[in-house]
C-alpha beads as a LAMMPS data file, in Angstrom:
LAMMPS data file: protein, C-alpha beads

281 atoms
280 bonds

1 atom types
1 bond types

-500.0 500.0 xlo xhi
-500.0 500.0 ylo yhi
-500.0 500.0 zlo zhi

Masses

1 110.0

Atoms # bond

1 1 1 466.231 -66.620 40.659
2 1 1 467.000 -63.702 38.466
3 1 1 470.086 -61.972 40.329
4 1 1 469.630 -63.766 43.600
5 1 1 471.258 -67.128 44.383
6 1 1 469.897 -69.825 46.541
7 1 1 472.228 -72.186 48.320
8 1 1 472.051 -75.694 50.091
9 1 1 472.302 -73.610 53.028
10 1 1 469.661 -71.262 52.558
11 1 1 467.225 -74.064 51.654
12 1 1 468.365 -76.056 54.914
13 1 1 467.426 -72.799 56.861
14 1 1 464.274 -72.262 54.835
15 1 1 463.286 -75.893 56.133
16 1 1 463.945 -74.954 60.015
17 1 1 462.088 -72.044 59.369
18 1 1 458.897 -73.797 57.821
19 1 1 459.226 -76.805 60.716
20 1 1 459.896 -74.561 63.740
21 1 1 456.658 -72.438 62.709
22 1 1 454.101 -74.893 61.373
23 1 1 452.846 -78.028 62.980
24 1 1 451.936 -78.872 59.047
25 1 1 455.590 -79.479 58.195
26 1 1 456.590 -81.448 61.244
27 1 1 456.099 -85.097 59.877
28 1 1 456.890 -84.292 56.191
29 1 1 459.788 -86.271 54.692
30 1 1 462.764 -84.784 54.403
31 1 1 463.201 -84.608 50.634
32 1 1 459.913 -83.210 50.338
33 1 1 460.694 -80.835 52.691
34 1 1 463.490 -79.473 50.959
35 1 1 462.009 -79.469 47.672
36 1 1 459.020 -77.301 49.058
37 1 1 461.750 -75.126 51.245
38 1 1 463.439 -74.625 47.884
39 1 1 460.331 -73.372 46.216
40 1 1 459.236 -71.145 49.035
41 1 1 462.534 -69.516 48.674
42 1 1 462.144 -69.128 44.678
43 1 1 458.735 -67.409 45.332
44 1 1 459.664 -65.418 48.081
45 1 1 462.665 -63.977 45.778
46 1 1 459.970 -63.421 42.836
47 1 1 458.148 -61.343 45.232
48 1 1 460.649 -59.457 46.462
49 1 1 461.900 -58.367 43.054
50 1 1 458.566 -57.291 42.025
51 1 1 457.856 -54.897 45.215
52 1 1 461.280 -53.384 45.042
53 1 1 460.331 -52.370 41.468
54 1 1 457.429 -50.223 43.364
55 1 1 458.751 -49.098 46.734
56 1 1 461.707 -48.613 48.795
57 1 1 461.483 -51.348 51.718
58 1 1 462.478 -50.664 55.381
59 1 1 462.989 -54.318 55.931
60 1 1 463.309 -53.165 59.817
61 1 1 459.912 -51.868 59.664
62 1 1 457.854 -52.098 62.756
63 1 1 454.550 -52.366 60.928
64 1 1 454.655 -56.260 61.022
65 1 1 455.111 -56.517 64.444
66 1 1 451.727 -57.110 65.220
67 1 1 451.589 -60.005 62.701
68 1 1 454.329 -61.502 64.259
69 1 1 452.843 -61.424 67.792
70 1 1 449.827 -63.035 66.456
71 1 1 451.714 -66.030 65.151
72 1 1 453.909 -66.100 68.464
73 1 1 450.769 -66.339 70.821
74 1 1 449.020 -68.794 68.016
75 1 1 452.009 -70.854 68.633
76 1 1 451.324 -70.572 72.231
77 1 1 453.930 -68.078 73.345
78 1 1 453.000 -65.450 76.011
79 1 1 455.493 -62.917 75.341
80 1 1 458.207 -61.711 72.299
81 1 1 460.942 -62.556 74.294
82 1 1 460.105 -66.578 75.019
83 1 1 459.229 -66.570 70.977
84 1 1 462.631 -65.396 70.204
85 1 1 464.418 -67.895 72.522
86 1 1 462.606 -70.299 70.513
87 1 1 463.718 -68.852 67.322
88 1 1 467.166 -69.079 68.294
89 1 1 467.021 -72.521 69.332
90 1 1 465.748 -73.532 66.173
91 1 1 468.577 -71.506 64.079
92 1 1 465.951 -68.867 63.129
93 1 1 467.351 -65.264 63.107
94 1 1 464.339 -62.841 64.542
95 1 1 465.293 -60.446 61.842
96 1 1 464.676 -62.946 58.909
97 1 1 461.382 -63.607 60.254
98 1 1 460.603 -60.050 60.167
99 1 1 461.943 -59.493 56.576
100 1 1 459.728 -62.543 55.598
101 1 1 456.702 -60.473 56.976
102 1 1 457.800 -57.295 55.328
103 1 1 458.040 -58.796 51.760
104 1 1 454.565 -60.789 52.210
105 1 1 452.579 -57.629 53.346
106 1 1 454.267 -55.316 50.922
107 1 1 453.066 -57.881 48.432
108 1 1 449.727 -57.916 49.357
109 1 1 449.745 -54.008 49.300
110 1 1 450.848 -54.221 45.989
111 1 1 447.997 -56.367 44.950
112 1 1 445.464 -54.074 46.457
113 1 1 446.976 -50.917 44.636
114 1 1 446.703 -52.789 41.130
115 1 1 443.585 -54.662 41.495
116 1 1 441.803 -53.015 43.922
117 1 1 439.291 -51.197 41.623
118 1 1 438.723 -54.541 39.281
119 1 1 437.198 -56.274 42.445
120 1 1 433.256 -56.272 41.816
121 1 1 431.102 -56.724 45.016
122 1 1 427.327 -56.952 44.355
123 1 1 426.100 -56.275 47.577
124 1 1 422.107 -56.217 46.756
125 1 1 422.668 -59.861 45.738
126 1 1 424.654 -60.835 48.689
127 1 1 422.059 -59.064 50.863
128 1 1 419.293 -60.770 49.060
129 1 1 421.086 -64.040 49.589
130 1 1 421.346 -63.369 53.069
131 1 1 417.974 -62.377 53.904
132 1 1 416.465 -65.545 51.864
133 1 1 418.941 -68.156 54.211
134 1 1 417.858 -66.541 57.289
135 1 1 413.820 -66.434 56.297
136 1 1 414.200 -69.995 55.277
137 1 1 415.996 -71.610 57.556
138 1 1 416.451 -71.423 61.273
139 1 1 420.536 -71.999 60.848
140 1 1 423.115 -71.844 58.847
141 1 1 425.487 -74.562 57.362
142 1 1 428.736 -73.640 58.300
143 1 1 431.740 -75.707 56.883
144 1 1 435.577 -75.927 58.032
145 1 1 437.474 -76.204 54.955
146 1 1 440.836 -76.938 53.394
147 1 1 441.938 -76.213 49.909
148 1 1 444.441 -77.117 47.446
149 1 1 444.471 -74.611 44.169
150 1 1 446.805 -76.119 41.029
151 1 1 447.004 -75.104 37.416
152 1 1 447.497 -77.340 34.623
153 1 1 448.179 -76.018 31.081
154 1 1 446.470 -78.716 29.166
155 1 1 443.658 -81.641 29.463
156 1 1 446.438 -83.884 29.709
157 1 1 448.487 -82.105 32.329
158 1 1 445.700 -81.394 34.678
159 1 1 444.703 -85.436 34.249
160 1 1 448.590 -86.181 35.491
161 1 1 448.461 -83.441 38.178
162 1 1 445.020 -84.318 39.768
163 1 1 445.720 -87.999 39.848
164 1 1 449.284 -87.268 41.560
165 1 1 447.423 -84.884 43.939
166 1 1 444.720 -87.591 45.187
167 1 1 447.235 -90.197 45.142
168 1 1 449.525 -88.177 47.784
169 1 1 446.400 -87.297 49.756
170 1 1 445.700 -91.011 49.919
171 1 1 449.030 -91.573 51.216
172 1 1 449.972 -88.707 52.998
173 1 1 446.601 -86.951 53.822
174 1 1 445.241 -83.706 52.667
175 1 1 447.619 -80.938 54.587
176 1 1 450.541 -82.545 53.338
177 1 1 449.175 -83.005 49.847
178 1 1 448.556 -79.120 50.100
179 1 1 452.052 -78.222 51.313
180 1 1 453.344 -80.051 48.307
181 1 1 450.953 -79.191 45.470
182 1 1 448.962 -76.066 46.261
183 1 1 450.162 -72.589 44.957
184 1 1 447.565 -70.730 47.677
185 1 1 449.379 -69.049 50.062
186 1 1 447.461 -71.260 52.497
187 1 1 449.396 -74.190 51.309
188 1 1 451.669 -73.220 54.302
189 1 1 449.007 -73.841 56.520
190 1 1 448.293 -77.193 55.221
191 1 1 445.596 -75.620 53.184
192 1 1 443.699 -75.016 55.985
193 1 1 440.922 -72.128 55.055
194 1 1 438.815 -72.145 58.238
195 1 1 435.056 -71.907 58.962
196 1 1 433.044 -70.560 56.181
197 1 1 429.300 -70.014 56.428
198 1 1 426.751 -70.891 53.706
199 1 1 426.085 -67.445 52.961
200 1 1 429.745 -66.533 52.398
201 1 1 430.115 -69.069 49.653
202 1 1 429.312 -68.745 45.939
203 1 1 426.512 -70.758 44.492
204 1 1 429.031 -72.682 42.560
205 1 1 431.104 -74.027 45.334
206 1 1 428.170 -74.428 47.622
207 1 1 426.576 -76.803 45.138
208 1 1 429.555 -78.840 45.445
209 1 1 429.823 -78.946 49.209
210 1 1 426.569 -79.509 50.054
211 1 1 425.493 -82.773 50.903
212 1 1 429.361 -83.915 51.329
213 1 1 430.278 -85.553 54.682
214 1 1 433.001 -85.017 56.898
215 1 1 436.568 -85.836 55.225
216 1 1 434.996 -85.918 51.641
217 1 1 436.455 -84.030 48.862
218 1 1 434.824 -81.848 45.845
219 1 1 435.387 -82.256 42.352
220 1 1 438.015 -79.944 40.730
221 1 1 436.634 -76.338 40.482
222 1 1 437.639 -73.943 38.211
223 1 1 438.375 -70.545 39.570
224 1 1 439.990 -67.577 37.526
225 1 1 443.164 -68.278 40.266
226 1 1 443.115 -72.201 39.345
227 1 1 441.656 -75.054 39.729
228 1 1 440.347 -75.933 43.344
229 1 1 439.783 -78.973 45.371
230 1 1 438.129 -78.416 48.674
231 1 1 437.944 -80.817 51.654
232 1 1 435.362 -80.699 54.533
233 1 1 436.590 -80.932 58.218
234 1 1 433.786 -80.200 59.991
235 1 1 430.304 -79.441 59.752
236 1 1 427.935 -77.598 62.288
237 1 1 424.861 -75.446 61.984
238 1 1 424.761 -71.894 63.260
239 1 1 421.781 -70.554 64.239
240 1 1 420.016 -67.505 62.848
241 1 1 418.404 -66.328 65.740
242 1 1 419.466 -62.732 66.589
243 1 1 421.776 -62.590 63.639
244 1 1 422.941 -59.306 63.029
245 1 1 422.444 -58.470 59.474
246 1 1 424.727 -55.634 58.895
247 1 1 427.435 -57.195 60.500
248 1 1 427.014 -60.421 58.755
249 1 1 426.583 -58.370 55.223
250 1 1 429.821 -57.008 56.399
251 1 1 431.538 -60.076 57.269
252 1 1 430.579 -61.600 53.750
253 1 1 431.571 -58.648 51.749
254 1 1 435.105 -58.442 53.269
255 1 1 435.426 -62.251 52.620
256 1 1 434.321 -61.796 48.942
257 1 1 437.052 -59.210 48.403
258 1 1 439.581 -60.815 50.332
259 1 1 438.573 -63.945 47.981
260 1 1 439.161 -61.989 44.600
261 1 1 442.198 -60.216 45.843
262 1 1 443.567 -63.857 46.911
263 1 1 442.808 -64.820 43.286
264 1 1 444.380 -61.633 41.553
265 1 1 447.731 -62.385 43.638
266 1 1 448.088 -66.216 42.235
267 1 1 447.036 -64.617 38.787
268 1 1 449.950 -62.005 39.282
269 1 1 452.450 -64.160 40.538
270 1 1 451.894 -66.830 37.926
271 1 1 452.789 -63.838 35.546
272 1 1 456.028 -62.896 36.823
273 1 1 456.714 -66.285 37.639
274 1 1 456.512 -66.906 34.096
275 1 1 458.936 -64.137 33.186
276 1 1 461.898 -64.591 36.066
277 1 1 464.630 -66.481 35.157
278 1 1 465.173 -69.452 37.304
279 1 1 467.940 -72.024 36.877
280 1 1 468.932 -75.244 39.069
281 1 1 472.923 -75.505 38.654

Bonds

1 1 1 2
2 1 2 3
3 1 3 4
4 1 4 5
5 1 5 6
6 1 6 7
7 1 7 8
8 1 8 9
9 1 9 10
10 1 10 11
11 1 11 12
12 1 12 13
13 1 13 14
14 1 14 15
15 1 15 16
16 1 16 17
17 1 17 18
18 1 18 19
19 1 19 20
20 1 20 21
21 1 21 22
22 1 22 23
23 1 23 24
24 1 24 25
25 1 25 26
26 1 26 27
27 1 27 28
28 1 28 29
29 1 29 30
30 1 30 31
31 1 31 32
32 1 32 33
33 1 33 34
34 1 34 35
35 1 35 36
36 1 36 37
37 1 37 38
38 1 38 39
39 1 39 40
40 1 40 41
41 1 41 42
42 1 42 43
43 1 43 44
44 1 44 45
45 1 45 46
46 1 46 47
47 1 47 48
48 1 48 49
49 1 49 50
50 1 50 51
51 1 51 52
52 1 52 53
53 1 53 54
54 1 54 55
55 1 55 56
56 1 56 57
57 1 57 58
58 1 58 59
59 1 59 60
60 1 60 61
61 1 61 62
62 1 62 63
63 1 63 64
64 1 64 65
65 1 65 66
66 1 66 67
67 1 67 68
68 1 68 69
69 1 69 70
70 1 70 71
71 1 71 72
72 1 72 73
73 1 73 74
74 1 74 75
75 1 75 76
76 1 76 77
77 1 77 78
78 1 78 79
79 1 79 80
80 1 80 81
81 1 81 82
82 1 82 83
83 1 83 84
84 1 84 85
85 1 85 86
86 1 86 87
87 1 87 88
88 1 88 89
89 1 89 90
90 1 90 91
91 1 91 92
92 1 92 93
93 1 93 94
94 1 94 95
95 1 95 96
96 1 96 97
97 1 97 98
98 1 98 99
99 1 99 100
100 1 100 101
101 1 101 102
102 1 102 103
103 1 103 104
104 1 104 105
105 1 105 106
106 1 106 107
107 1 107 108
108 1 108 109
109 1 109 110
110 1 110 111
111 1 111 112
112 1 112 113
113 1 113 114
114 1 114 115
115 1 115 116
116 1 116 117
117 1 117 118
118 1 118 119
119 1 119 120
120 1 120 121
121 1 121 122
122 1 122 123
123 1 123 124
124 1 124 125
125 1 125 126
126 1 126 127
127 1 127 128
128 1 128 129
129 1 129 130
130 1 130 131
131 1 131 132
132 1 132 133
133 1 133 134
134 1 134 135
135 1 135 136
136 1 136 137
137 1 137 138
138 1 138 139
139 1 139 140
140 1 140 141
141 1 141 142
142 1 142 143
143 1 143 144
144 1 144 145
145 1 145 146
146 1 146 147
147 1 147 148
148 1 148 149
149 1 149 150
150 1 150 151
151 1 151 152
152 1 152 153
153 1 153 154
154 1 154 155
155 1 155 156
156 1 156 157
157 1 157 158
158 1 158 159
159 1 159 160
160 1 160 161
161 1 161 162
162 1 162 163
163 1 163 164
164 1 164 165
165 1 165 166
166 1 166 167
167 1 167 168
168 1 168 169
169 1 169 170
170 1 170 171
171 1 171 172
172 1 172 173
173 1 173 174
174 1 174 175
175 1 175 176
176 1 176 177
177 1 177 178
178 1 178 179
179 1 179 180
180 1 180 181
181 1 181 182
182 1 182 183
183 1 183 184
184 1 184 185
185 1 185 186
186 1 186 187
187 1 187 188
188 1 188 189
189 1 189 190
190 1 190 191
191 1 191 192
192 1 192 193
193 1 193 194
194 1 194 195
195 1 195 196
196 1 196 197
197 1 197 198
198 1 198 199
199 1 199 200
200 1 200 201
201 1 201 202
202 1 202 203
203 1 203 204
204 1 204 205
205 1 205 206
206 1 206 207
207 1 207 208
208 1 208 209
209 1 209 210
210 1 210 211
211 1 211 212
212 1 212 213
213 1 213 214
214 1 214 215
215 1 215 216
216 1 216 217
217 1 217 218
218 1 218 219
219 1 219 220
220 1 220 221
221 1 221 222
222 1 222 223
223 1 223 224
224 1 224 225
225 1 225 226
226 1 226 227
227 1 227 228
228 1 228 229
229 1 229 230
230 1 230 231
231 1 231 232
232 1 232 233
233 1 233 234
234 1 234 235
235 1 235 236
236 1 236 237
237 1 237 238
238 1 238 239
239 1 239 240
240 1 240 241
241 1 241 242
242 1 242 243
243 1 243 244
244 1 244 245
245 1 245 246
246 1 246 247
247 1 247 248
248 1 248 249
249 1 249 250
250 1 250 251
251 1 251 252
252 1 252 253
253 1 253 254
254 1 254 255
255 1 255 256
256 1 256 257
257 1 257 258
258 1 258 259
259 1 259 260
260 1 260 261
261 1 261 262
262 1 262 263
263 1 263 264
264 1 264 265
265 1 265 266
266 1 266 267
267 1 267 268
268 1 268 269
269 1 269 270
270 1 270 271
271 1 271 272
272 1 272 273
273 1 273 274
274 1 274 275
275 1 275 276
276 1 276 277
277 1 277 278
278 1 278 279
279 1 279 280
280 1 280 281
């Protein structure tokens, strides 16, 4: 990968890392896991090479400690020492984990610096939409969603890729298919997006989701970052009574900003990926 070498040992270590830190990788077939681990390392090296053009990276930085602490708590560990023991037992060096977090955080900083001024937020439109939902309904539909984002260079390529994804969803389940096929960073979490309120969804996406039942999928949705498939995991109604409109508006605005930056992240990565030298020996 450019000037970097990825060995079979590196792929095996990456597979251990993925399995140890994410339950979505626990039951994936070994050949698929290694295939994904190789892709994960390629992506990491491409990002590393790109950010090192702009920053002098301190891979020992303590700035990522908060994110690592959040990960350890999410995995059920009460303190750093017990988490480090777990990592060691699974053949993962704490410093290597830190390095991965530093690369990802620095990449996000780069995307923000390049694209922040291109993010367009229409607060008046968002506020009007929120006001309308609150006035017309006593509750908001809220969805726990998962996503797969993929790209296709032609109509034929799209049909082939889409059918392959649908087949893997049927055989393996959505989370496994997301790991294998999605180009979004949510792939590492089985495509899990989390809970999203109606007011946080664009009209285009909400029209695709409304009326779906739990476990149903949307049709492919074209977005700037790629072709999107959404799965509805759960649906609940959240009361609008007593809603803090200013706080809700702030949450919606931040969510929209993050969504656009995530799209720019995917677009930027695809650009530099196309310029990168990747060869399997």
